[in-house]
C-alpha positions as semicolon CSV with decimal commas, in nm:
position;residue;x (nm);y (nm);z (nm)
1;M;1,373;1,775;-0,704
2;I;1,503;1,421;-0,638
3;G;1,156;1,266;-0,594
4;S;1,027;1,400;-0,923
5;E;1,344;1,280;-1,100
6;L;1,277;0,927;-0,972
7;V;0,916;0,952;-1,092
8;V;1,024;1,078;-1,435
9;S;1,290;0,806;-1,478
10;T;1,044;0,538;-1,362
11;S;0,784;0,677;-1,605
12;E;1,032;0,659;-1,892
13;W;1,123;0,302;-1,798
14;I;0,755;0,198;-1,787
15;R;0,690;0,366;-2,125
16;S;0,987;0,179;-2,274
17;W;0,789;-0,144;-2,231
18;G;0,539;-0,028;-2,492
19;V;0,229;-0,247;-2,501
20;L;0,359;-0,436;-2,196
21;A;0,386;-0,120;-1,985
22;I;0,096;-0,219;-1,760
23;V;0,249;-0,562;-1,702
24;A;0,585;-0,401;-1,617
25;S;0,418;-0,170;-1,366
26;L;0,228;-0,456;-1,203
27;L;0,547;-0,663;-1,174
28;I;0,733;-0,374;-1,010
29;N;0,448;-0,342;-0,763
30;V;0,469;-0,712;-0,679
31;L;0,846;-0,683;-0,622
32;I;0,797;-0,379;-0,398
33;S;0,532;-0,565;-0,201
34;V;0,731;-0,885;-0,160
35;A;1,037;-0,686;-0,047
36;G;0,812;-0,550;0,226
37;F;0,991;-0,226;0,303
38;L;1,014;-0,028;-0,022
39;P;0,776;0,265;-0,071
40;S;0,551;0,257;-0,377
41;L;0,478;0,631;-0,394
42;F;0,718;0,682;-0,685
43;L;0,550;0,401;-0,881
44;S;0,198;0,536;-0,818
45;A;0,315;0,876;-0,939
46;A;0,488;0,726;-1,244
47;N;0,172;0,534;-1,331
48;A;-0,024;0,861;-1,321
49;V;0,230;1,027;-1,549
50;V;0,223;0,739;-1,800
51;F;-0,143;0,635;-1,790
52;G;-0,316;0,953;-1,670
53;L;-0,449;1,023;-1,323
54;W;-0,737;0,777;-1,314
55;G;-0,574;0,513;-1,533
56;G;-0,260;0,540;-1,322
57;F;-0,463;0,513;-1,003
58;L;-0,643;0,199;-1,127
59;I;-0,317;0,035;-1,237
60;S;-0,154;0,128;-0,906
61;L;-0,450;-0,014;-0,713
62;A;-0,440;-0,336;-0,917
63;G;-0,063;-0,357;-0,859
64;E;-0,095;-0,298;-0,485
65;I;-0,368;-0,561;-0,456
66;L;-0,171;-0,810;-0,667
67;G;0,148;-0,738;-0,472
68;A;-0,023;-0,770;-0,134
69;T;-0,188;-1,095;-0,245
70;V;0,138;-1,250;-0,368
71;S;0,318;-1,135;-0,051
72;F;0,046;-1,268;0,178
73;L;0,044;-1,607;0,005
74;L;0,426;-1,632;-0,002
75;Y;0,454;-1,536;0,365
76;R;0,174;-1,778;0,457
77;W;0,351;-2,054;0,261
78;G;0,683;-1,976;0,433
79;I;0,521;-1,976;0,776
80;S;0,360;-2,314;0,710
81;R;0,701;-2,460;0,625
82;S;0,885;-2,333;0,935
83;A;0,821;-2,457;1,288
84;K;0,994;-2,148;1,431
85;L;0,771;-1,912;1,233
86;Q;0,462;-2,110;1,335
87;K;0,556;-2,042;1,697
88;V;0,560;-1,669;1,619
89;S;0,206;-1,709;1,483
90;D;0,104;-1,845;1,822
91;T;0,208;-1,530;2,009
92;R;-0,058;-1,335;2,196
93;L;-0,071;-1,043;1,951
94;F;-0,135;-1,257;1,645
95;K;-0,377;-1,487;1,825
96;R;-0,572;-1,184;1,945
97;L;-0,606;-1,051;1,591
98;A;-0,708;-1,391;1,457
99;E;-0,970;-1,436;1,731
100;M;-1,142;-1,100;1,674
101;S;-1,490;-1,100;1,531
102;R;-1,485;-1,080;1,152
103;S;-1,620;-0,724;1,143
104;R;-1,367;-0,601;1,400
105;R;-1,082;-0,780;1,224
106;L;-1,185;-0,626;0,890
107;L;-1,206;-0,279;1,042
108;T;-0,866;-0,322;1,208
109;L;-0,706;-0,434;0,881
110;I;-0,871;-0,151;0,685
111;L;-0,744;0,107;0,935
112;L;-0,395;-0,043;0,919
113;R;-0,408;-0,021;0,539
114;I;-0,529;0,340;0,541
115;N;-0,270;0,452;0,798
116;P;0,016;0,610;0,600
117;L;0,257;0,550;0,891
118;I;0,233;0,172;0,864
119;P;0,418;0,013;0,570
120;S;0,210;-0,228;0,362
121;G;0,469;-0,499;0,417
122;V;0,405;-0,490;0,791
123;V;0,032;-0,544;0,733
124;N;0,102;-0,827;0,485
125;V;0,336;-1,008;0,724
126;G;0,115;-0,945;1,027
127;A;-0,197;-1,077;0,854
128;S;-0,003;-1,385;0,742
129;F;0,120;-1,457;1,094
130;A;-0,224;-1,395;1,243
131;R;-0,372;-1,652;1,005
132;I;-0,626;-1,402;0,879
133;P;-0,854;-1,562;0,619
134;F;-0,749;-1,464;0,268
135;G;-1,092;-1,318;0,182
136;D;-1,079;-1,080;0,479
137;F;-0,723;-0,979;0,393
138;F;-0,817;-0,917;0,030
139;L;-1,128;-0,712;0,112
140;A;-0,942;-0,500;0,369
141;T;-0,662;-0,442;0,119
142;V;-0,899;-0,322;-0,154
143;I;-1,093;-0,092;0,079
144;G;-0,795;0,033;0,278
145;K;-0,554;0,097;-0,009
146;T;-0,801;0,293;-0,222
147;P;-0,796;0,627;-0,031
148;S;-0,420;0,625;0,026
149;L;-0,352;0,545;-0,341
150;V;-0,577;0,829;-0,456
151;L;-0,362;1,067;-0,249
152;E;-0,033;0,906;-0,356
153;T;-0,129;0,918;-0,722
154;F;-0,244;1,280;-0,718
155;I;0,045;1,407;-0,504
156;G;0,309;1,223;-0,709
157;H;0,158;1,331;-1,040
158;D;0,124;1,692;-0,931
159;L;0,483;1,706;-0,804
160;V;0,599;1,622;-1,156
161;F;0,360;1,874;-1,314
162;L;0,389;2,131;-1,037
163;S;0,341;2,441;-1,252
164;E;0,008;2,310;-1,384
165;N;-0,133;2,164;-1,063
166;K;0,009;2,354;-0,765
167;Y;-0,328;2,432;-0,606
168;R;-0,453;2,076;-0,633
169;L;-0,119;1,960;-0,492
170;I;-0,155;2,195;-0,196
171;I;-0,505;2,060;-0,126
172;A;-0,386;1,697;-0,156
173;V;-0,087;1,759;0,072
174;L;-0,309;1,932;0,330
175;L;-0,552;1,640;0,313
176;A;-0,268;1,390;0,358
177;A;-0,128;1,594;0,648
178;G;-0,475;1,597;0,804
179;V;-0,491;1,219;0,783
180;L;-0,148;1,191;0,947
181;V;-0,250;1,428;1,227
182;L;-0,573;1,234;1,279
183;F;-0,387;0,904;1,312
184;K;-0,127;1,056;1,547
185;W;-0,402;1,214;1,756
186;T;-0,600;0,891;1,788
187;E;-0,279;0,702;1,865
188;K;-0,198;0,940;2,152
189;K;-0,559;0,932;2,271
190;E;-0,543;0,551;2,293
191;E;-0,220;0,567;2,497
192;V;-0,389;0,779;2,765
């Protein structure tokens, strides 16, 4: 299976860093986040293989939060330096998000983070353009990434160790599919 081969090779690479393995994993997560379009599923799975399910989850969560934070701050810095990008920030969509009440803005960001169909990079860039306060962005990232990373970590880990964890994998995949269906259903309901 190609996915599990990528997880295994990433796991071996992380292990090769020895006592700096956690640092290597966090740096990869930052690079994935700054790139904005690369999936991190393979890294979450590799972290679970190297550090155990819960250790891998915690390292993945820390990496996602660190990566999102660095991305947000870099994008915000870039926007502040470019008159053209500042004009994009003034578009109706971004102004609307920025002008929401704090609780609604937080809920919107959390739902965007939880939604597996929306890449994290899109949320990072969008929040930067919308001039979302850093504290709101950070809180929404922590809350929103937690459930998706639990699923990513378990599914990725169990794909590598399929013979030992096939029933848990089936449950996790069904749960993830249920989340996807729920988001698709609510998306269609909103269109009507």
